[in-house]
SEKE-126469 format. One record per residue (C-alpha): x, y, z. Coordinates in nm, 4 decimals. Layout:
<sites>
<site px="X" py="Y" pz="Z"/>
...
</sites>
This chain:
<sites>
<site px="-0.0935" py="-1.2009" pz="-3.0875"/>
<site px="-0.3717" py="-1.3058" pz="-3.3110"/>
<site px="-0.5614" py="-1.1053" pz="-3.4752"/>
<site px="-0.8960" py="-1.2304" pz="-3.3879"/>
<site px="-0.8291" py="-1.2257" pz="-3.0070"/>
<site px="-1.1246" py="-1.0270" pz="-2.9577"/>
<site px="-1.3173" py="-1.3412" pz="-3.0514"/>
<site px="-1.2409" py="-1.5027" pz="-2.7680"/>
<site px="-1.4270" py="-1.2379" pz="-2.4996"/>
<site px="-1.8042" py="-1.3201" pz="-2.4878"/>
<site px="-1.8603" py="-0.9617" pz="-2.3517"/>
<site px="-1.7194" py="-0.8180" pz="-2.6557"/>
<site px="-1.9528" py="-0.9482" pz="-2.8873"/>
<site px="-2.1953" py="-0.7094" pz="-2.7811"/>
<site px="-2.1675" py="-0.3490" pz="-2.8975"/>
<site px="-1.9765" py="-0.2579" pz="-2.4745"/>
<site px="-1.6667" py="-0.0243" pz="-2.4950"/>
<site px="-1.5419" py="-0.1869" pz="-2.1915"/>
<site px="-1.2698" py="0.0646" pz="-2.0540"/>
<site px="-1.2727" py="-0.0223" pz="-1.6699"/>
<site px="-1.0308" py="-0.3076" pz="-1.6651"/>
<site px="-0.8436" py="-0.2056" pz="-1.3477"/>
<site px="-1.1619" py="-0.2438" pz="-1.1607"/>
<site px="-1.1913" py="-0.6649" pz="-1.2950"/>
<site px="-1.0819" py="-0.7580" pz="-1.6194"/>
<site px="-1.2967" py="-0.9299" pz="-1.8867"/>
<site px="-1.3266" py="-1.3173" pz="-1.9080"/>
<site px="-1.2335" py="-1.5459" pz="-2.2525"/>
<site px="-1.4715" py="-1.8461" pz="-2.3247"/>
<site px="-1.1603" py="-2.0967" pz="-2.1438"/>
<site px="-1.2160" py="-1.9764" pz="-1.8126"/>
<site px="-1.5578" py="-1.9515" pz="-1.8347"/>
<site px="-1.5728" py="-2.3171" pz="-1.9738"/>
<site px="-1.3251" py="-2.5136" pz="-1.7100"/>
<site px="-1.6186" py="-2.3615" pz="-1.4245"/>
<site px="-1.9030" py="-2.5175" pz="-1.6335"/>
<site px="-1.6595" py="-2.7633" pz="-1.6296"/>
<site px="-1.6314" py="-2.8102" pz="-1.3104"/>
<site px="-1.9734" py="-2.8082" pz="-1.2061"/>
<site px="-2.0911" py="-3.0308" pz="-1.4940"/>
<site px="-1.8870" py="-3.3171" pz="-1.4644"/>
<site px="-1.6512" py="-3.3071" pz="-1.1599"/>
<site px="-1.8382" py="-3.1215" pz="-0.9105"/>
<site px="-1.6540" py="-3.2779" pz="-0.5567"/>
<site px="-1.4976" py="-3.1451" pz="-0.2409"/>
<site px="-1.1179" py="-3.1546" pz="-0.2850"/>
<site px="-0.8259" py="-3.3386" pz="-0.0850"/>
<site px="-1.1741" py="-3.4907" pz="0.1188"/>
<site px="-1.2299" py="-3.8172" pz="-0.1261"/>
<site px="-1.0602" py="-4.1443" pz="-0.2485"/>
<site px="-1.2798" py="-4.1315" pz="-0.5267"/>
<site px="-1.1829" py="-4.0197" pz="-0.9040"/>
<site px="-1.3620" py="-3.6714" pz="-0.9028"/>
<site px="-1.2318" py="-3.5897" pz="-0.5871"/>
<site px="-0.8161" py="-3.6586" pz="-0.6607"/>
<site px="-0.9122" py="-3.5441" pz="-0.9966"/>
<site px="-1.0084" py="-3.2303" pz="-0.8473"/>
<site px="-0.7421" py="-3.2591" pz="-0.6122"/>
<site px="-0.4628" py="-3.2564" pz="-0.8586"/>
<site px="-0.6096" py="-2.9325" pz="-1.0743"/>
<site px="-0.5520" py="-2.7411" pz="-0.7794"/>
<site px="-0.2258" py="-2.8672" pz="-0.7261"/>
<site px="-0.1919" py="-2.8211" pz="-1.1365"/>
<site px="-0.3046" py="-2.4511" pz="-1.0576"/>
<site px="-0.0483" py="-2.4025" pz="-0.7758"/>
<site px="0.2670" py="-2.4605" pz="-1.0339"/>
<site px="0.0601" py="-2.2605" pz="-1.2810"/>
<site px="0.1098" py="-1.9609" pz="-1.0457"/>
<site px="0.4656" py="-2.0321" pz="-0.9704"/>
<site px="0.5676" py="-2.0708" pz="-1.3223"/>
<site px="0.3831" py="-1.7697" pz="-1.3808"/>
<site px="0.6053" py="-1.6008" pz="-1.0634"/>
<site px="0.9467" py="-1.8171" pz="-1.1107"/>
<site px="0.8469" py="-1.9752" pz="-0.7096"/>
<site px="0.8583" py="-2.2772" pz="-0.5884"/>
<site px="0.4940" py="-2.4413" pz="-0.5421"/>
<site px="0.4976" py="-2.3854" pz="-0.2006"/>
<site px="0.5511" py="-2.0553" pz="-0.1882"/>
<site px="0.2178" py="-2.0104" pz="-0.3066"/>
<site px="-0.1169" py="-1.9224" pz="-0.1148"/>
<site px="-0.4526" py="-1.8963" pz="-0.1971"/>
<site px="-0.6908" py="-1.6962" pz="-0.0603"/>
<site px="-1.0277" py="-1.5272" pz="-0.1567"/>
<site px="-0.8760" py="-1.2072" pz="-0.3295"/>
<site px="-0.5646" py="-0.9387" pz="-0.2864"/>
<site px="-0.7790" py="-0.7605" pz="0.0456"/>
<site px="-0.7448" py="-1.0797" pz="0.2012"/>
<site px="-0.4009" py="-1.1650" pz="0.1270"/>
<site px="-0.3069" py="-0.8450" pz="0.3072"/>
<site px="-0.5306" py="-0.8991" pz="0.5917"/>
<site px="-0.3633" py="-1.2753" pz="0.5946"/>
<site px="-0.0645" py="-1.1318" pz="0.5913"/>
<site px="-0.1118" py="-0.8615" pz="0.9130"/>
<site px="-0.2297" py="-1.1880" pz="1.0758"/>
<site px="0.0706" py="-1.4121" pz="0.9606"/>
<site px="0.3166" py="-1.1292" pz="1.0459"/>
<site px="0.2080" py="-1.0743" pz="1.4075"/>
<site px="0.1474" py="-0.7293" pz="1.3343"/>
<site px="0.0384" py="-0.4990" pz="1.5828"/>
<site px="0.0621" py="-0.0642" pz="1.6861"/>
<site px="0.3745" py="-0.1191" pz="1.7775"/>
<site px="0.4642" py="-0.2684" pz="1.4500"/>
<site px="0.5668" py="0.0414" pz="1.1857"/>
<site px="0.4979" py="-0.0686" pz="0.8509"/>
<site px="0.5262" py="0.1626" pz="0.5431"/>
<site px="0.2919" py="0.2353" pz="0.2648"/>
<site px="0.3268" py="0.5094" pz="0.0800"/>
<site px="0.0255" py="0.7640" pz="-0.0823"/>
<site px="-0.0301" py="0.5279" pz="-0.4120"/>
<site px="-0.1975" py="0.2449" pz="-0.2134"/>
<site px="-0.5778" py="0.0693" pz="-0.2971"/>
<site px="-0.7845" py="0.0909" pz="0.0667"/>
<site px="-0.6942" py="-0.3033" pz="0.0746"/>
<site px="-0.3246" py="-0.2254" pz="0.1117"/>
<site px="-0.3743" py="0.0630" pz="0.2876"/>
<site px="-0.6896" py="-0.0151" pz="0.6178"/>
<site px="-0.4861" py="-0.3064" pz="0.7489"/>
<site px="-0.1700" py="-0.1776" pz="0.7860"/>
<site px="-0.3323" py="0.1680" pz="0.9462"/>
<site px="-0.5334" py="-0.0083" pz="1.1606"/>
<site px="-0.2762" py="-0.2918" pz="1.2780"/>
<site px="0.0066" py="-0.0967" pz="1.3199"/>
<site px="0.2267" py="0.2254" pz="1.3352"/>
<site px="0.1988" py="0.3153" pz="0.9497"/>
<site px="0.4437" py="0.5438" pz="0.8270"/>
<site px="0.4083" py="0.6762" pz="0.4693"/>
<site px="0.6263" py="0.7377" pz="0.2125"/>
<site px="0.5292" py="1.0151" pz="-0.0595"/>
<site px="0.5644" py="1.0355" pz="-0.4715"/>
<site px="0.8306" py="1.2586" pz="-0.6363"/>
<site px="0.6941" py="1.4870" pz="-0.9596"/>
<site px="0.6755" py="1.1926" pz="-1.2085"/>
<site px="0.3902" py="0.9627" pz="-0.9472"/>
<site px="0.6760" py="0.7528" pz="-0.8409"/>
<site px="0.7793" py="0.6717" pz="-0.5054"/>
<site px="1.0519" py="0.8974" pz="-0.3018"/>
<site px="1.3391" py="0.6544" pz="-0.2949"/>
<site px="1.5696" py="0.8721" pz="-0.1155"/>
<site px="1.2526" py="0.9623" pz="0.1657"/>
<site px="1.2101" py="0.6111" pz="0.1892"/>
<site px="1.5585" py="0.5067" pz="0.2941"/>
<site px="1.5420" py="0.7967" pz="0.5246"/>
<site px="1.2143" py="0.6543" pz="0.6860"/>
<site px="1.4032" py="0.3260" pz="0.7256"/>
<site px="1.7252" py="0.4435" pz="0.8422"/>
<site px="1.5096" py="0.6427" pz="1.1558"/>
<site px="1.2704" py="0.4016" pz="1.2503"/>
<site px="1.2880" py="0.0369" pz="1.2688"/>
<site px="1.0771" py="-0.0876" pz="1.0246"/>
<site px="0.9012" py="-0.4611" pz="0.9980"/>
<site px="0.7358" py="-0.4225" pz="0.6563"/>
<site px="0.6987" py="-0.1805" pz="0.3848"/>
<site px="0.3941" py="-0.2311" pz="0.1697"/>
<site px="0.3695" py="-0.0991" pz="-0.1455"/>
<site px="0.1681" py="-0.1114" pz="-0.4588"/>
<site px="0.4010" py="-0.2145" pz="-0.8001"/>
<site px="0.1481" py="-0.0114" pz="-1.0609"/>
<site px="-0.1320" py="0.2261" pz="-0.9524"/>
<site px="-0.4546" py="0.1701" pz="-1.0114"/>
<site px="-0.5328" py="0.5435" pz="-1.0473"/>
<site px="-0.2138" py="0.7257" pz="-1.2108"/>
<site px="-0.0723" py="0.3558" pz="-1.4115"/>
<site px="0.2834" py="0.4496" pz="-1.2830"/>
<site px="0.4641" py="0.1658" pz="-1.2866"/>
<site px="0.6740" py="0.1858" pz="-0.9396"/>
<site px="1.0752" py="0.0966" pz="-0.8924"/>
<site px="1.0038" py="-0.2000" pz="-0.7269"/>
<site px="1.3604" py="-0.3875" pz="-0.7501"/>
<site px="1.5254" py="-0.0918" pz="-0.6336"/>
<site px="1.2679" py="-0.0508" pz="-0.3064"/>
<site px="1.3513" py="-0.4078" pz="-0.2725"/>
<site px="1.7275" py="-0.3736" pz="-0.2176"/>
<site px="1.6888" py="-0.0235" pz="-0.0281"/>
<site px="1.4449" py="-0.2147" pz="0.2085"/>
<site px="1.6497" py="-0.5326" pz="0.2832"/>
<site px="1.9448" py="-0.2910" pz="0.3341"/>
<site px="1.7651" py="-0.1827" pz="0.6867"/>
<site px="1.6754" py="-0.6114" pz="0.7021"/>
<site px="1.2617" py="-0.5356" pz="0.6782"/>
<site px="1.0453" py="-0.7141" pz="0.4467"/>
<site px="0.8504" py="-0.6101" pz="0.1262"/>
<site px="0.5188" py="-0.6719" pz="0.0127"/>
<site px="0.4145" py="-0.5909" pz="-0.3508"/>
<site px="0.0485" py="-0.5120" pz="-0.4302"/>
<site px="0.0462" py="-0.6570" pz="-0.7969"/>
<site px="-0.2950" py="-0.6644" pz="-0.8494"/>
<site px="-0.2310" py="-0.4211" pz="-1.1778"/>
<site px="0.0792" py="-0.4561" pz="-1.1945"/>
<site px="0.0507" py="-0.8813" pz="-1.3075"/>
<site px="-0.2042" py="-0.7657" pz="-1.5832"/>
<site px="0.0525" py="-0.6135" pz="-1.7682"/>
<site px="0.3827" py="-0.7110" pz="-1.6989"/>
<site px="0.6078" py="-1.0029" pz="-1.6346"/>
<site px="0.6746" py="-1.1172" pz="-1.2579"/>
<site px="0.9987" py="-1.3112" pz="-1.1615"/>
<site px="1.0273" py="-1.2421" pz="-0.8268"/>
<site px="1.3858" py="-1.3623" pz="-0.7692"/>
<site px="1.5011" py="-1.1078" pz="-0.9851"/>
<site px="1.2783" py="-0.9002" pz="-0.7399"/>
<site px="1.3231" py="-1.0329" pz="-0.4659"/>
<site px="1.0021" py="-0.9050" pz="-0.2723"/>
<site px="0.9274" py="-1.1230" pz="0.0620"/>
<site px="0.5654" py="-1.1208" pz="-0.0639"/>
<site px="0.3738" py="-1.0383" pz="-0.3232"/>
<site px="-0.0134" py="-1.0122" pz="-0.3366"/>
<site px="-0.2634" py="-1.0518" pz="-0.6522"/>
<site px="-0.5763" py="-1.0952" pz="-0.7451"/>
<site px="-0.7090" py="-1.3313" pz="-1.0201"/>
<site px="-1.0148" py="-1.1464" pz="-1.1492"/>
<site px="-0.7797" py="-0.8642" pz="-1.2588"/>
<site px="-0.6042" py="-1.0996" pz="-1.4971"/>
<site px="-0.9018" py="-1.2612" pz="-1.6978"/>
<site px="-0.9430" py="-1.4902" pz="-1.4126"/>
<site px="-1.2505" py="-1.5412" pz="-1.1835"/>
<site px="-1.3443" py="-1.3558" pz="-0.8772"/>
<site px="-1.3233" py="-1.4719" pz="-0.5305"/>
<site px="-0.9356" py="-1.6203" pz="-0.5717"/>
<site px="-0.6402" py="-1.4226" pz="-0.4765"/>
<site px="-0.2442" py="-1.5108" pz="-0.4508"/>
<site px="0.0023" py="-1.4909" pz="-0.1575"/>
<site px="0.3431" py="-1.5466" pz="-0.2796"/>
<site px="0.6053" py="-1.5612" pz="0.0502"/>
<site px="0.9704" py="-1.6838" pz="0.0730"/>
<site px="0.9558" py="-2.0333" pz="0.2005"/>
<site px="1.2204" py="-1.9743" pz="0.4467"/>
<site px="0.9226" py="-1.7076" pz="0.6207"/>
<site px="0.6312" py="-1.8918" pz="0.5330"/>
<site px="0.8331" py="-2.1418" pz="0.7887"/>
<site px="0.9043" py="-1.9070" pz="0.9966"/>
<site px="0.5390" py="-1.7518" pz="1.0404"/>
<site px="0.3653" py="-2.1049" pz="0.9895"/>
<site px="0.0234" py="-2.1271" pz="0.9565"/>
<site px="-0.1796" py="-2.3818" pz="1.1911"/>
<site px="-0.4395" py="-2.5142" pz="0.9804"/>
<site px="-0.4662" py="-2.9170" pz="1.1230"/>
<site px="-0.4115" py="-3.2283" pz="0.9368"/>
<site px="-0.4771" py="-3.4720" pz="1.2075"/>
<site px="-0.5510" py="-3.4935" pz="1.5665"/>
<site px="-0.4348" py="-3.8022" pz="1.7822"/>
<site px="-0.5554" py="-3.6581" pz="2.0920"/>
<site px="-0.5522" py="-3.2873" pz="2.2458"/>
<site px="-0.1878" py="-3.3301" pz="2.3308"/>
<site px="-0.0995" py="-3.5175" pz="2.0079"/>
<site px="-0.2054" py="-3.2648" pz="1.6834"/>
<site px="0.0016" py="-3.2584" pz="1.3472"/>
<site px="0.0057" py="-2.9647" pz="1.1028"/>
<site px="-0.0223" py="-2.9089" pz="0.7072"/>
<site px="0.2848" py="-2.8475" pz="0.5705"/>
<site px="0.3303" py="-2.5301" pz="0.4075"/>
<site px="0.1303" py="-2.3553" pz="0.1805"/>
<site px="-0.1540" py="-2.5875" pz="0.2637"/>
<site px="-0.1519" py="-2.4360" pz="0.6561"/>
<site px="-0.2771" py="-2.1535" pz="0.5433"/>
<site px="-0.5269" py="-2.2372" pz="0.3504"/>
<site px="-0.8194" py="-2.3440" pz="0.6032"/>
<site px="-1.1607" py="-2.4534" pz="0.4924"/>
<site px="-1.3127" py="-2.5582" pz="0.1540"/>
<site px="-1.1219" py="-2.4113" pz="-0.1274"/>
<site px="-1.3253" py="-2.2071" pz="-0.4222"/>
<site px="-1.2537" py="-2.4910" pz="-0.6154"/>
<site px="-1.3987" py="-2.3492" pz="-0.9659"/>
<site px="-1.2262" py="-2.0030" pz="-0.9035"/>
<site px="-0.8870" py="-2.1778" pz="-0.8769"/>
<site px="-0.9520" py="-2.4123" pz="-1.2198"/>
<site px="-1.0507" py="-2.0938" pz="-1.3704"/>
<site px="-0.7562" py="-1.9222" pz="-1.2893"/>
<site px="-0.5876" py="-2.1960" pz="-1.4563"/>
<site px="-0.7047" py="-2.1378" pz="-1.7726"/>
<site px="-0.6354" py="-1.7626" pz="-1.7533"/>
<site px="-0.2529" py="-1.8043" pz="-1.6920"/>
<site px="-0.2697" py="-2.0654" pz="-1.9396"/>
<site px="-0.4357" py="-1.7223" pz="-2.1505"/>
<site px="-0.1669" py="-1.5163" pz="-2.0316"/>
<site px="0.1271" py="-1.7029" pz="-2.0937"/>
<site px="-0.0147" py="-1.8774" pz="-2.4448"/>
<site px="0.0041" py="-1.4902" pz="-2.6096"/>
<site px="0.3100" py="-1.4525" pz="-2.4368"/>
<site px="0.3559" py="-1.1398" pz="-2.1437"/>
<site px="0.6008" py="-1.0025" pz="-2.3655"/>
<site px="0.3022" py="-1.0173" pz="-2.6674"/>
<site px="0.0602" py="-0.7912" pz="-2.3631"/>
<site px="0.3094" py="-0.5524" pz="-2.2625"/>
<site px="0.3967" py="-0.4532" pz="-2.6210"/>
<site px="0.0128" py="-0.4231" pz="-2.7114"/>
<site px="-0.0853" py="-0.2349" pz="-2.3616"/>
<site px="0.2440" py="-0.0030" pz="-2.4865"/>
<site px="0.0703" py="0.0644" pz="-2.8159"/>
<site px="-0.2749" py="0.1176" pz="-2.6504"/>
<site px="-0.1258" py="0.3790" pz="-2.3432"/>
<site px="0.1046" py="0.5744" pz="-2.6242"/>
<site px="-0.2246" py="0.6135" pz="-2.8041"/>
<site px="-0.5025" py="0.7327" pz="-2.5477"/>
<site px="-0.1953" py="0.9460" pz="-2.3847"/>
<site px="-0.1679" py="1.1480" pz="-2.6802"/>
<site px="-0.5049" py="1.1749" pz="-2.7240"/>
<site px="-0.5825" py="1.3195" pz="-2.3727"/>
<site px="-0.2919" py="1.5559" pz="-2.4312"/>
<site px="-0.5190" py="1.7012" pz="-2.7373"/>
<site px="-0.8500" py="1.6802" pz="-2.5930"/>
<site px="-1.0432" py="1.9831" pz="-2.5577"/>
<site px="-1.2609" py="1.8550" pz="-2.2498"/>
<site px="-1.0454" py="1.6581" pz="-2.0142"/>
<site px="-0.7327" py="1.6800" pz="-1.8313"/>
<site px="-0.4821" py="1.4374" pz="-1.6272"/>
<site px="-0.5489" py="1.4849" pz="-1.2819"/>
<site px="-0.2102" py="1.2797" pz="-1.1790"/>
<site px="0.1395" py="1.3099" pz="-1.3841"/>
<site px="0.2611" py="1.0584" pz="-1.6162"/>
<site px="0.5952" py="0.8220" pz="-1.5260"/>
<site px="0.8797" py="0.7246" pz="-1.7973"/>
<site px="0.7369" py="0.3643" pz="-1.7619"/>
<site px="0.3489" py="0.3700" pz="-1.7416"/>
<site px="0.0405" py="0.1226" pz="-1.8065"/>
<site px="-0.2810" py="0.2178" pz="-1.9949"/>
<site px="-0.4060" py="0.3168" pz="-1.6894"/>
<site px="-0.5382" py="0.7620" pz="-1.7028"/>
<site px="-0.7724" py="0.9161" pz="-1.4851"/>
<site px="-0.8955" py="1.2810" pz="-1.5664"/>
<site px="-1.1240" py="1.5311" pz="-1.4496"/>
<site px="-1.3568" py="1.7941" pz="-1.7042"/>
<site px="-1.1942" py="2.0905" pz="-1.7500"/>
<site px="-1.5288" py="2.2252" pz="-1.6641"/>
<site px="-1.5469" py="2.2270" pz="-1.2786"/>
<site px="-1.8665" py="2.2563" pz="-1.2345"/>
<site px="-1.9499" py="1.8787" pz="-1.3941"/>
<site px="-2.0358" py="1.6099" pz="-1.1754"/>
<site px="-1.7933" py="1.2871" pz="-1.2205"/>
<site px="-2.0418" py="1.0542" pz="-1.1669"/>
<site px="-2.3320" py="1.2095" pz="-1.4198"/>
<site px="-2.0716" py="1.2213" pz="-1.6984"/>
<site px="-1.9791" py="0.8925" pz="-1.6083"/>
<site px="-2.3719" py="0.7737" pz="-1.6162"/>
<site px="-2.4117" py="0.9581" pz="-1.9408"/>
<site px="-2.0712" py="0.7961" pz="-2.0884"/>
<site px="-2.2603" py="0.4434" pz="-2.0208"/>
<site px="-2.6629" py="0.5476" pz="-2.0665"/>
<site px="-2.5609" py="0.7138" pz="-2.4513"/>
<site px="-2.2466" py="0.5497" pz="-2.5623"/>
<site px="-2.2265" py="0.2098" pz="-2.3535"/>
<site px="-1.8793" py="0.3130" pz="-2.2541"/>
<site px="-1.8005" py="0.1924" pz="-1.8860"/>
<site px="-1.5652" py="0.4047" pz="-1.7027"/>
<site px="-1.4676" py="0.4390" pz="-1.3505"/>
<site px="-1.5542" py="0.7941" pz="-1.1633"/>
<site px="-1.5013" py="0.8691" pz="-0.8111"/>
<site px="-1.2242" py="0.7815" pz="-0.5991"/>
<site px="-1.0927" py="0.4570" pz="-0.6880"/>
<site px="-1.0315" py="0.3375" pz="-0.3109"/>
<site px="-0.7672" py="0.5138" pz="-0.3089"/>
<site px="-0.9100" py="0.8495" pz="-0.1176"/>
<site px="-0.5806" py="0.9602" pz="0.0412"/>
<site px="-0.4063" py="1.0658" pz="-0.3412"/>
<site px="-0.6675" py="1.2594" pz="-0.4005"/>
<site px="-0.7345" py="1.4358" pz="-0.1073"/>
<site px="-0.2832" py="1.4961" pz="-0.1367"/>
<site px="-0.4260" py="1.6443" pz="-0.4526"/>
<site px="-0.7060" py="1.8362" pz="-0.3094"/>
<site px="-0.8921" py="1.6381" pz="-0.5678"/>
<site px="-1.2875" py="1.5238" pz="-0.5324"/>
<site px="-1.2434" py="1.1931" pz="-0.7591"/>
<site px="-1.1874" py="1.1702" pz="-1.0798"/>
<site px="-1.2921" py="0.9282" pz="-1.3732"/>
<site px="-1.0359" py="0.6306" pz="-1.4949"/>
<site px="-0.9848" py="0.4792" pz="-1.8129"/>
<site px="-0.7870" py="0.1381" pz="-1.7810"/>
<site px="-0.7796" py="-0.0280" pz="-2.0507"/>
<site px="-0.6385" py="-0.3917" pz="-2.1605"/>
<site px="-0.4751" py="-0.5789" pz="-2.4893"/>
<site px="-0.8186" py="-0.6805" pz="-2.6126"/>
<site px="-0.9243" py="-0.2797" pz="-2.6131"/>
<site px="-0.8626" py="-0.1209" pz="-2.9530"/>
<site px="-0.7626" py="0.2037" pz="-3.1210"/>
<site px="-1.1100" py="0.2368" pz="-3.2674"/>
<site px="-1.2500" py="0.1842" pz="-2.9249"/>
<site px="-1.0008" py="0.5187" pz="-2.7967"/>
<site px="-1.0977" py="0.7134" pz="-3.0659"/>
<site px="-1.4913" py="0.6252" pz="-3.0537"/>
<site px="-1.4539" py="0.7275" pz="-2.6377"/>
<site px="-1.2838" py="1.0758" pz="-2.7602"/>
<site px="-1.5441" py="1.1420" pz="-3.0279"/>
<site px="-1.8311" py="1.1412" pz="-2.7779"/>
<site px="-1.6089" py="1.3030" pz="-2.4605"/>
<site px="-1.5092" py="1.6004" pz="-2.6719"/>
<site px="-1.8113" py="1.6516" pz="-2.8185"/>
<site px="-2.0031" py="1.6089" pz="-2.5268"/>
<site px="-2.2958" py="1.8609" pz="-2.4466"/>
<site px="-2.2919" py="1.9392" pz="-2.1149"/>
</sites>
């Protein structure tokens, strides 16, 4: 990976220490330029016009779909664009005809986006965790064996603990009992290469803005035979009320005008990732992970809330050893006095905190453009807070 990678991110031209990448990532110039180019050179609707701009944009959207397919190792026909990961999961609820008689398994780790849609619409069962913060596979199999489960929807990487889940093993166990698997890969995709054929998940959901892309765009991957089985109903042509032709997959799931500028921006984000290579990104993030972990173990003011598994991304949630301190107040001090951006609170994962009897935490989440010098600066501030 080239040494001056930070120059690709305009936000880093200031003195900001951006440690909230799990919330949203920074955007490189190439992504911003793609969005600007659409508005200044190619503004038009997609799949609607027989003129050059519209035809060009339609081709660029299909090109983005092919890039996503390359990233995931699937067919472009298995890629559906949505508004974000939350929208993706809610679409799955409708697509799979989930109702209160349907049994769905989630875990304690789930972001509210992968918990509330199932809780509100299905008969939800919750699998617990092992001591290292990974899914208890023995309990998962027990739940599958004792219940008629339609779907298991699990995060591949927790946005709070940073622990990577045994997703391939989860899929193997779930399929043994003829159930389906959705993997929430919002946090996994920014850190690790994904091969859906190897993992053998049935569905996968993610958001572009977590991996250097724009906000307002999500993705559903679904196996083609399942998308055909649960196909949507967006109309292609109405001859009369008795003769209606529907669009083919994946277009039948994408009603209305697409988020064109976001799709084009995501194409640039994917190219950015692929140009450096996931192996390089994963390697760099492991270096940051190991360095931060070493520093946090030696810290005199903070301590980890959750266990760290063997495979772990650079996402750390901690509390102050001085339990009387308000976490939001500490995060505000870090921002106002040191220009450090962190997350405080429950990070949309309150059931997990409740299980630990914790009232929130401070989260630091790193990405490949962060540095060891920034980590040193953070610990110099946090360990010398006069509060």
